[in-house]
N, C-alpha and C positions, 0 to 999 in steps of 0.2 A: 505493499500499499504506499502510496507517495506521501512523504513527508508534510506536506501542505495540504492532504485531505482531511477532512473535520472528522471523521471518526477517530482518525488516531488522535487528534486534539481531546476527542472526547475520553478516551482510553489514558491519556496522559493526564487530563484532569482527574480521573477516576484514581490512577495511581497517586498524585499528589496527595489526594485527600485522604488516602490511607496511610502514606508515609506522614503525613502530619496527624494523624490519629496516633500512631506510634511515636510523636514525638520528635521524629526525624524532620525538624522543620528546615535546616539547610536544604536538604535533600527535596522536600516537598515544594521547597519554592521555585526551584527551574521547571519543575514538571507543570505547577500551576500557573506560573508566569506565561510558559511559553506556549500551554493550551490556552489561556486566555488571550494570548497576540493572536495565535492562529483562529480562534473561533471569531474573534474580533475582524479578521479580515476576510473570512468565508463565510459568516452569518452576519443577519441585520442585528442592530447594536440593541434591539428588543426580543429577538430569540430567547426561547426559554435555555438553550443551551451559551450561548453568549453570558447570560443572565446567571447562570449557575455557575460559570465559570468565575465571575464578579464574586460572586458570594463566597466562593471557596478561598479567594484570596481576602476578601475581608475576615474570614474566620481564621485563616493561618495566622495573618498578621494579628488579630487581637489574641489569640493564643501565645504569640511570641513577643507579645510584650511591646508590641511597635505601633501605637494607636495611629501616629500622625499618616502612615503608609495605609491604614486600615482605613482612616477617613478619606482618602482621596479614591480608593475603590468605591467606598461606601456612596460618595458624591456622584459617582458614575452611576450608580445604580438608581438613584433619584432622579438622576437628570432623564434616565429613558422611561 
């Protein structure tokens, strides 16, 4: 499957969420950021997939104690 295919981004997002649940936050960040960036290019901003990517990033940065980054992604959720 090509790297830019949306299903790969969906799978990377699920893996990132799993890693975050295991407190493997730096590893999770790479998957979640990459997933969101890919989805934001291949899907519409208000797509459920794109919004899920944003929600996962907000949850990651809140868990990590990085509220300023979480707030930036949360703002994108509100704008859409």
